[in-house]
C-alpha positions in Angstrom: 213.9 218.2 50.8 212.1 215.8 53.0 209.5 213.2 51.9 206.1 214.7 51.7 207.4 218.2 50.7 207.3 219.7 47.2 208.2 223.2 46.1 209.3 225.1 43.1 208.7 228.0 40.7 205.0 228.3 40.1 203.8 225.7 37.5 200.6 224.1 36.3 198.5 221.6 38.1 195.0 220.1 37.7 192.1 222.2 38.7 190.1 221.5 41.9 190.0 222.2 45.6 187.5 223.5 48.2 186.3 227.0 48.6 186.9 228.7 51.9 184.8 230.3 54.6 186.0 232.1 57.7 184.6 232.6 61.2 186.2 234.5 64.0 185.9 232.2 67.0 187.9 231.1 70.0 188.6 227.5 70.4 191.1 224.7 70.7 192.4 222.5 67.9 190.1 219.5 67.2 191.8 216.2 67.1 190.4 213.1 65.4 190.7 210.8 62.5 188.1 212.6 60.4 188.4 216.4 61.1 191.9 217.3 62.0 193.0 220.8 62.6 196.2 222.6 62.0 197.5 225.7 63.9 199.2 228.3 61.7 201.1 231.2 63.4 201.2 234.3 61.2 203.0 237.7 61.4 204.2 240.5 59.3 206.2 243.7 59.7 208.7 242.3 62.2 211.3 245.0 61.1 214.2 243.2 62.7 217.2 245.3 63.9 219.6 245.1 66.8 217.3 247.0 69.1 214.5 244.5 68.5 216.6 241.3 68.7 215.6 240.2 72.2 211.9 240.9 71.6 211.9 238.8 68.4 213.8 236.0 70.0 211.3 235.9 72.8 208.3 236.0 70.5 209.5 233.1 68.4 210.6 231.1 71.5 207.0 231.5 72.7 205.7 229.4 69.8 205.0 226.0 71.3 204.9 222.6 69.8 201.2 222.9 69.1 202.1 225.3 66.2 202.2 223.4 62.9 203.4 226.1 60.5 204.8 229.7 60.8 204.1 232.2 58.0 205.8 235.6 57.8 204.2 238.1 55.4 207.1 240.4 54.7 209.1 243.3 56.1 211.1 240.8 58.1 213.9 243.4 58.3 214.1 247.2 58.9 216.5 248.0 56.1 216.9 244.8 54.1 220.4 243.9 55.3 221.8 240.4 55.7 222.7 241.2 59.3 219.0 242.0 60.1 217.9 238.9 58.3 220.4 236.9 60.5 218.4 238.1 63.6 215.2 236.7 62.0 217.1 233.5 61.2 218.3 233.2 64.8 214.7 233.6 66.0 213.4 231.1 63.4 215.9 228.5 64.5 214.1 228.2 67.9 210.9 227.1 66.2 210.1 223.4 65.7 207.5 224.0 62.9 208.4 224.9 59.3 208.8 228.6 58.7 207.8 230.1 55.3 208.3 233.8 54.5 207.9 236.3 51.7 209.8 239.6 51.4 208.3 243.1 51.8 209.3 246.6 50.6 211.7 247.1 53.6 213.4 243.8 52.7 214.1 245.0 49.2 215.7 248.3 50.3 219.3 247.2 49.8 218.4 244.9 46.8 220.0 242.0 48.6 217.2 239.4 48.2 219.7 236.5 47.5 221.7 237.3 50.6 218.5 237.5 52.7 217.4 234.1 51.4 220.8 232.6 52.4 220.7 234.2 55.8 217.1 233.1 56.5 218.0 229.5 55.4 220.6 229.4 58.1 217.7 229.5 60.6 215.6 227.0 58.7 213.3 229.6 57.1 212.2 229.1 53.5 211.7 232.1 51.4 208.9 232.1 48.8 209.6 234.7 46.1 207.1 234.2 43.3 206.9 230.5 44.0 205.1 227.9 46.1 205.6 224.9 48.3 203.6 222.0 49.7 204.2 220.9 53.3 202.8 217.6 54.7 201.8 218.6 58.2 200.3 215.8 60.4 199.3 214.0 57.2 197.7 217.0 55.6 199.1 218.6 52.5 199.2 222.3 52.9 200.0 224.4 49.8 201.4 227.9 50.2 201.7 230.3 47.2 204.1 233.1 48.2 204.9 236.4 46.5 205.6 240.0 47.5 202.7 241.5 45.7 203.0 245.2 44.7 201.3 248.5 44.3 198.7 249.7 41.8 195.6 250.8 43.8 192.0 249.9 43.9 188.7 251.0 42.4 188.9 254.7 41.7 192.7 254.9 42.1 194.2 252.4 39.7 197.7 253.0 38.3 197.3 252.5 34.5 199.6 250.8 32.0 200.1 254.1 30.2 202.4 257.1 30.0 206.0 257.3 31.2 208.1 254.2 30.8 209.0 254.3 34.5 205.3 254.1 35.5 204.7 251.4 33.0 207.6 249.4 34.6 205.7 249.7 37.9 202.6 248.3 36.3 204.7 245.5 34.7 206.1 244.6 38.2 202.6 244.1 39.5 201.7 242.1 36.5 204.6 239.7 37.2 203.4 239.4 40.8 199.9 238.6 39.7 201.1 236.0 37.2 203.3 234.3 39.9 200.4 234.2 42.3 198.1 232.7 39.7 200.7 230.1 38.8 201.4 229.3 42.4 197.8 228.9 43.4 197.2 226.7 40.3 200.2 224.5 41.4 198.7 223.9 44.9 195.0 223.5 43.8 194.7 219.9 44.8 195.9 220.5 48.4 193.3 220.1 51.2 194.5 223.4 52.5 195.7 226.3 50.3 197.1 229.6 51.5 198.1 232.8 49.6 200.9 234.6 51.4 202.0 238.1 50.4 203.1 241.4 51.7 201.0 244.0 49.8 197.2 243.9 50.2 194.9 242.4 47.5 191.8 243.9 49.2 190.9 247.5 50.0 188.9 246.3 53.0 192.0 245.4 55.0 193.4 248.9 54.3 190.6 250.7 56.1 192.2 253.0 58.7 194.9 254.1 56.3 194.6 257.4 54.5 192.8 256.7 51.2 195.3 258.7 49.3 198.0 256.1 49.9 196.0 253.0 49.0 197.7 253.0 45.7 201.0 252.3 47.5 199.6 249.7 49.8 198.5 247.1 47.3 196.4 246.4 44.2 193.1 244.7 43.5 194.8 243.2 40.5 196.2 240.7 43.0 192.6 239.7 43.7 192.1 238.2 40.2 193.9 234.9 40.8 192.4 234.7 44.3 188.9 234.9 42.8 189.8 232.3 40.2 191.5 229.7 42.5 189.6 230.3 45.8 192.4 229.6 48.3 191.3 228.9 51.9 192.8 232.0 53.3 194.9 235.0 52.2 197.5 236.6 54.6 199.3 239.9 54.1 200.9 242.8 56.0 202.3 246.2 55.1 199.2 248.3 56.1 200.2 249.2 59.7 197.1 251.2 60.3 194.8 248.9 58.4 192.1 246.5 59.4 192.6 242.9 60.5 189.9 241.1 58.5 188.4 241.5 55.0 187.4 239.3 52.1 187.6 238.8 48.4 184.3 237.3 47.5 184.1 234.3 49.8 187.8 234.1 50.5 188.9 235.5 53.9 191.8 238.0 53.9 193.7 238.8 57.0 196.1 241.7 57.6 198.6 240.1 60.1 200.8 243.1 60.6 201.9 243.2 64.2 200.8 246.8 64.3 197.3 245.7 63.5 197.0 242.5 65.6 198.9 243.9 68.6 200.5 240.5 69.0 203.9 239.1 67.8 201.9 236.3 66.1 198.2 235.6 65.3 197.3 231.9 65.5 194.8 230.5 63.0 193.1 227.1 63.3 192.5 225.5 59.9 190.3 222.5 59.4 190.7 220.8 56.0 187.5 218.8 56.6 185.4 222.0 56.6 187.9 224.3 54.7 187.6 227.0 57.3 190.2 229.4 58.8 189.4 230.6 62.2 191.5 233.3 64.0 191.7 232.1 67.6 194.1 234.6 69.2 
């Protein structure tokens, strides 16, 4: 691990850190000794497979040196095979910036998470699975808490912790994801910039456009609890292909960066630690 980087299973840290606001605006990164900006390229639902290899390689190759960090919000693969993860790794190897990723439901299909982690590492990508990392980017500590998230629903459609043991196991899985997100956000609280990265949605607002009857399978507002408590600067997720790009949890901006929603291989955000804002620029 290089100097200026820290990571690990989610653990405690002192409280503190700025709240976030978001404004959709075009603009270039602002350079200067006081208000520096970082450019974060985010994407989800790549669904890598042989037929998409050239398109993915081209998309990642198009990320220029102005990109400071790449975040992948799950469903990196189509069927969760190491061979598909190797395609993503090949694409990631072309990028100069650090690449951080979480897994999605497609990535878990073969139950090969360890093999996917190894394959992604070959391309320099770091997998966050219920953990966190801090990257020092141009002198700015950027904390990322990463987890898959899980199902459970939103107001009016919550899956309860009651009944058949199998359903209670589903509830317990979401509980573990919520706990990991809480611990990860607590660990990065003192970073000037703090990002929550997940696959499933923590906000019903970014699911608008999907059939309401499947919201319970697209995320859970239980994931919103640690976001409300710790107030990260921005939350990024995918999974909801027919959802909405932008939402919020109280004052925290939430963005659905699924390629099916953005219509782009990557959406670039400009983050300014001096003002704690996250602006989607293209």
